[in-house]
C-alpha positions in Angstrom: 45.1 -22.6 -122.3 44.0 -19.1 -121.6 40.2 -18.7 -120.8 39.7 -22.5 -120.6 39.2 -24.7 -117.5 39.4 -28.4 -117.4 36.4 -30.5 -116.4 38.1 -31.7 -113.2 38.8 -28.1 -112.1 35.2 -27.1 -112.9 33.8 -29.9 -110.8 36.1 -28.9 -107.9 35.0 -25.3 -108.1 31.4 -26.3 -108.1 31.9 -28.4 -105.0 33.5 -25.5 -103.2 30.7 -23.2 -104.0 28.1 -25.6 -102.7 30.0 -26.2 -99.5 30.3 -22.4 -98.9 26.5 -22.1 -99.5 25.8 -24.8 -96.9 28.2 -23.2 -94.4 26.5 -19.8 -94.9 23.0 -21.3 -94.5 24.0 -23.1 -91.2 25.6 -20.0 -89.8 22.6 -17.9 -90.9 20.2 -20.2 -89.1 22.3 -20.2 -85.9 22.5 -16.4 -85.9 18.8 -16.2 -86.3 18.2 -18.5 -83.3 20.5 -16.4 -81.1 18.9 -13.2 -82.2 15.5 -14.6 -81.5 16.5 -15.4 -77.9 17.9 -11.9 -77.3 15.3 -9.8 -79.1 12.4 -12.0 -80.1 10.4 -11.1 -83.0 7.0 -9.8 -81.8 3.9 -8.3 -83.3 2.8 -4.7 -82.5 0.0 -6.0 -80.2 2.6 -8.0 -78.2 4.9 -5.1 -77.9 2.1 -2.8 -76.6 1.1 -5.5 -74.1 4.6 -5.6 -72.7 4.8 -1.8 -72.4 1.5 -1.8 -70.5 2.8 -4.5 -68.2 5.9 -2.5 -67.4 3.8 0.6 -66.7 1.6 -1.3 -64.3 4.6 -2.6 -62.5 6.1 0.8 -62.2 2.8 2.2 -60.9 2.7 -0.6 -58.3 6.1 0.2 -57.1 5.2 4.0 -56.9 2.1 3.2 -55.0 3.9 0.9 -52.6 6.5 3.5 -51.9 3.7 6.1 -51.2 1.9 3.7 -48.9 5.1 3.0 -47.0 6.0 6.7 -46.8 2.4 7.4 -45.5 2.7 4.6 -43.0 6.0 6.0 -41.6 4.5 9.5 -41.4 1.4 8.1 -39.6 3.7 6.1 -37.2 5.7 9.2 -36.4 2.6 11.3 -36.0 0.9 8.7 -33.6 4.1 8.4 -31.6 4.3 12.2 -31.3 0.7 12.3 -30.2 1.4 9.7 -27.5 4.4 11.6 -26.3 2.4 14.9 -26.3 -0.4 13.2 -24.3 2.0 11.7 -21.8 3.8 15.1 -21.5 0.4 16.7 -20.8 -0.5 14.1 -18.2 2.9 14.3 -16.6 2.7 18.2 -16.2 -0.9 18.1 -14.9 -0.5 15.1 -12.6 2.7 16.6 -10.9 0.9 19.5 -9.3 -2.4 17.8 -9.0 -1.1 14.8 -7.0 1.1 17.0 -4.9 -2.0 19.0 -3.8 -4.1 15.8 -3.4 -1.7 14.0 -1.0 -1.0 17.2 1.0 -4.8 17.5 1.3 -5.9 13.9 2.0 -2.9 12.5 4.0 -1.3 13.4 7.3 2.2 13.2 5.7 4.5 16.2 5.8 5.9 16.2 2.3 9.4 17.6 2.0 9.2 17.5 -1.8 8.1 15.3 -4.7 10.1 13.8 -7.6 9.5 14.6 -11.2 7.2 12.1 -12.9 9.2 10.4 -15.7 7.9 9.0 -19.1 8.8 5.3 -19.5 9.6 4.7 -23.2 6.9 6.4 -25.3 3.8 4.7 -23.9 3.6 4.9 -20.1 4.2 7.2 -17.1 6.5 6.4 -14.3 5.4 6.4 -10.6 4.6 9.5 -8.6 7.0 9.6 -5.6 7.3 12.1 -2.7 9.8 12.3 0.1 8.2 12.7 3.6 9.3 13.5 7.0 8.0 10.7 9.3 7.6 11.0 13.1 8.9 7.4 13.4 9.9 4.6 11.1 9.3 0.9 11.6 8.1 -0.4 8.3 10.2 -2.5 5.7 11.2 -1.4 2.3 11.6 2.5 2.1 8.8 4.0 4.2 10.0 7.6 3.9 9.3 7.6 0.2 5.6 7.3 -0.8 5.0 5.8 -4.2 1.8 5.5 -6.3 1.7 3.9 -9.7 0.2 5.8 -12.7 -0.1 3.0 -15.2 -2.1 -0.2 -15.4 -5.7 -1.3 -16.0 -6.8 0.1 -12.6 -5.8 3.6 -13.5 -8.6 5.8 -14.8 -8.1 9.5 -15.6 -10.8 11.7 -17.0 -9.9 14.9 -18.9 -11.9 17.9 -19.9 -10.6 18.5 -23.5 -12.0 22.0 -23.7 -10.4 23.1 -20.5 -7.4 20.8 -20.9 -7.7 19.9 -17.3 -7.9 16.6 -15.4 -11.3 16.3 -13.8 -11.2 12.8 -12.2 -8.6 10.2 -11.0 -9.4 6.7 -9.9 -6.5 4.5 -8.7 -6.0 2.2 -5.8 -4.5 5.2 -3.9 -6.2 8.2 -5.5 -10.0 8.6 -5.6 -11.3 12.1 -6.3 -12.7 14.6 -8.8 -11.4 18.1 -9.4 -13.0 21.5 -10.1 -10.9 24.5 -11.0 -11.4 28.2 -10.1 -10.5 31.2 -12.2 -6.9 31.6 -13.3 -6.0 28.3 -11.6 -5.6 29.9 -8.1 -8.2 27.6 -6.5 -8.9 23.9 -6.9 -11.7 22.0 -5.2 -11.1 18.2 -4.5 -14.2 16.1 -4.1 -13.4 12.9 -2.2 -15.3 9.6 -1.8 -18.6 9.9 0.2 -18.9 8.0 3.4 -21.6 6.9 5.9 -21.3 7.9 9.6 -23.2 6.2 12.3 -22.7 7.2 16.0 -24.6 8.3 19.1 -25.7 11.5 17.4 -27.4 9.8 14.5 -26.9 8.4 11.0 -25.3 10.7 8.4 -24.2 10.6 4.8 -21.1 12.7 4.4 -19.4 14.2 1.3 -16.0 15.6 2.1 -14.4 18.2 -0.2 -11.3 20.4 0.0 -10.5 23.9 -1.3 -6.8 24.3 -2.2 -5.4 27.8 -2.7 -2.3 28.6 -4.7 0.0 31.6 -4.9 1.3 33.2 -8.1 4.2 30.6 -8.1 1.6 27.7 -8.1 2.6 26.8 -4.5 0.0 25.7 -2.0 -0.6 28.4 0.6 -3.8 27.1 2.2 -6.1 24.1 2.3 -9.6 24.1 3.8 -11.5 20.8 4.3 -15.2 20.8 4.6 -17.8 18.0 5.1 -21.3 18.4 3.9 -23.7 16.4 6.0 -26.9 14.8 4.7 -29.5 12.7 6.3 -29.2 8.9 5.7 -32.1 7.2 4.1 -32.7 3.5 3.4 -30.0 1.4 1.8 -27.4 4.0 3.0 -28.4 6.6 0.4 -28.1 10.3 0.6 -31.1 12.2 1.9 -31.7 16.0 2.4 -28.8 18.3 3.2 -28.3 19.1 6.9 -25.3 21.4 7.5 -21.8 22.1 6.3 -18.8 21.6 8.7 -15.3 23.1 8.4 -13.0 20.4 9.8 -9.4 21.4 9.0 -7.3 24.3 7.8 -3.6 24.0 6.7 -1.4 26.9 6.0 2.1 27.0 4.2 4.9 29.4 4.3 8.0 29.3 2.0 11.5 30.6 1.4 12.4 32.3 -1.9 13.9 29.0 -3.0 10.5 27.3 -2.6 11.5 25.4 0.4 8.8 25.1 3.0 9.7 27.0 6.3 6.5 26.7 8.2 3.4 24.5 8.2 0.4 25.0 10.4 -2.6 22.6 11.0 -5.7 23.8 12.6 -8.3 21.1 13.5 -11.9 21.8 14.4 -13.9 19.6 16.8 -16.6 17.3 15.5 -20.1 18.7 15.3 -23.3 16.7 14.6 -25.9 19.4 14.1 -26.3 22.8 12.6 -26.8 24.8 15.8 -23.5 23.6 17.5 -20.8 26.3 17.1 -17.7 25.5 15.3 -14.8 25.1 17.8 -11.0 24.8 17.4 -9.7 21.6 19.0 -6.0 21.8 18.2 -3.4 24.0 16.5 0.1 22.6 15.6 2.8 24.5 13.9 5.9 22.9 12.3 9.0 25.0 11.7 11.8 23.8 9.4 15.4 24.6 9.4 18.8 23.2 8.3 21.8 22.5 10.4 24.8 21.3 8.3 23.6 18.1 6.5 20.6 17.7 8.9 17.0 18.9 8.6 15.3 20.0 11.8 11.5 20.1 12.3 10.3 21.7 15.4 6.7 20.9 16.6 4.8 23.4 18.7 1.3 23.0 20.0 -1.0 25.9 20.9 -1.4 25.9 23.8 2.1 24.5 24.5 2.7 20.8 25.5 6.2 20.2 26.8 5.9 16.5 26.4 4.8 16.4 22.7 6.5 19.7 21.7 10.1 19.3 20.6 12.5 18.9 17.7 12.9 16.1 15.2 16.2 15.8 13.5 16.5 14.0 10.1 19.8 13.0 8.3 19.7 11.8 4.8 22.4 10.3 2.5 23.1 11.7 -1.0 20.4 9.5 -2.5 17.9 11.0 -0.1 17.6 7.7 2.0 17.0 8.3 5.6 20.1 7.6 7.7 18.7 8.5 11.1 15.8 10.2 12.9 15.8 11.5 16.4 13.5 13.5 18.8 13.9 15.4 21.9 11.0 17.0 23.7 10.9 20.2 25.7 10.6 18.4 29.0 13.6 16.2 28.2 11.5 13.1 29.1 12.0 11.9 25.6 15.4 11.7 23.9 15.6 8.9 21.4 17.4 8.2 18.1 16.7 5.6 15.4 19.5 4.8 12.9 18.9 3.0 9.7 20.9 0.4 7.9 20.1 -0.4 4.2 20.6 -3.7 2.3 22.0 -4.2 -1.2 18.5 -4.1 -2.7 18.0 -0.5 -1.4 15.5 -1.5 1.4 15.7 -1.2 5.1 17.8 -3.9 6.6 17.7 -2.9 10.3 16.6 -0.1 12.6 18.7 0.5 15.7 17.2 2.3 18.7 19.2 4.4 21.0 18.1 5.9 24.3 20.4 8.5 25.8 23.1 7.3 23.4 22.8 3.6 24.3 21.5 1.0 21.8 18.6 -0.8 23.4 16.9 -2.6 20.6 17.0 -3.4 16.9 14.3 -4.3 14.4 15.6 -6.2 11.3 14.0 -7.6 8.2 14.4 -10.8 6.2 13.1 -10.2 2.7 11.9 -13.0 0.4 11.5 -10.8 -2.6 13.2 -13.3 -5.0 11.3 -16.4 -3.6 7.7 -16.5 -5.0 6.9 -19.6 -3.0 7.9 -18.0 0.4 5.2 -18.2 3.1 5.9 -14.7 4.2 7.2 -11.8 1.9 9.0 -10.2 4.9 9.9 -11.4 8.3 10.8 -9.1 11.2 13.2 -9.9 14.1 13.4 -7.9 17.2 16.7 -8.0 19.2 17.0 -6.7 22.7 20.4 -5.4 24.1 21.6 -5.2 27.7 23.5 -2.4 29.3 26.8 -4.1 28.3 25.8 -3.7 24.6 25.4 -7.4 24.0 22.1 -9.0 22.8 20.7 -12.0 24.7 17.2 -12.3 23.3 15.7 -12.4 19.8 12.2 -12.8 18.6 10.8 -13.5 15.2 7.6 -11.4 15.2 6.4 -13.1 12.0 6.6 -16.7 13.1 6.4 -16.1 16.8 9.6 -18.1 17.5 12.3 -16.8 19.8 15.8 -17.7 21.0 18.2 -16.8 23.8 22.0 -16.4 24.1 24.1 -18.1 26.7 25.9 -15.4 28.7 29.0 -17.5 29.2 29.5 -19.0 25.7 27.5 -16.3 23.8 26.0 -19.1 21.7 22.4 -18.8 20.5 19.8 -21.5 21.3 17.7 -23.0 18.5 14.6 -21.1 17.4 11.5 -22.4 19.1 
């Protein structure tokens, strides 16, 4: 019938409606749980607290980045300051040490090498190449080296003048005063006590170094101020000033030295003794192919000590040979040099009138910290036939001989 429904159908419909309601409720609750996990329901106070927390974190990140950026800037600035300080020391020490060693040592300096900066925190060594009158030492005796780093190095700087005023190292001890426009420098050396037949004196040596417009040394004058010596070896009243030495230098246009003269004055022990020249020696330099010639001339002339030294260097400026012939032809010798793999002298070979007469060789124990001797020297004598029959270890005192028939060496004893 139209518009009517049976009781059975009505009950079935009611059951379906209830089932749908339960299904909807379950799904609604599940959706509510999922939504709560993703976007939890919060009060306004909780929301503001979260916003504040995020702002604090963002500010912390910004501050951390600023601190890191400032740290990097400070590190770069400090590193640059160190490099600037090292560059300043490098430039100042180059000329200063060149003048100091020309003044205080007897070495004839051919040239010095540029001081290098090691990393960004230290200076390399100061090294100069010298012209020796003879060589007999191990290692590399024609290259003088002094360290510029370490706890024993003390350098004082006048920050206003931007000049080094004092250096104290195992090999350099002096203070420095500069004249106008940098053309004169005075080096004050370590005081000394002198006791002899003339009396007891307290001496303070100092040197005046004169430069030309190219910053080359043209003259050095050495003075010694004498004082009386009072108790405990202390300085007393001033007595007199003595000029003891004058050195003069002459150069080519390429800055190579061509002439060097040394004038030495005799010792004087009182103010009324006149200053007197004791010796004058002039050295003249020239080149002949790959060899360097140095002629020594005394005034007045001395045919036995006057003569010519000849030096031959390899491309690395290691000495290959040195020879000398005097004017009287009474001396005519040559010493050739053999190097080892470590770059040190292995042997010296002596020639007289072209014949090898003797050798001096070295045994190094550089890589053996427990060695009794760091270096041993062995002298070998050669006969006219060019064969060696006798060797002596100068370090241990032992020697050995060679059988002339079998050419076998005896044991060391």
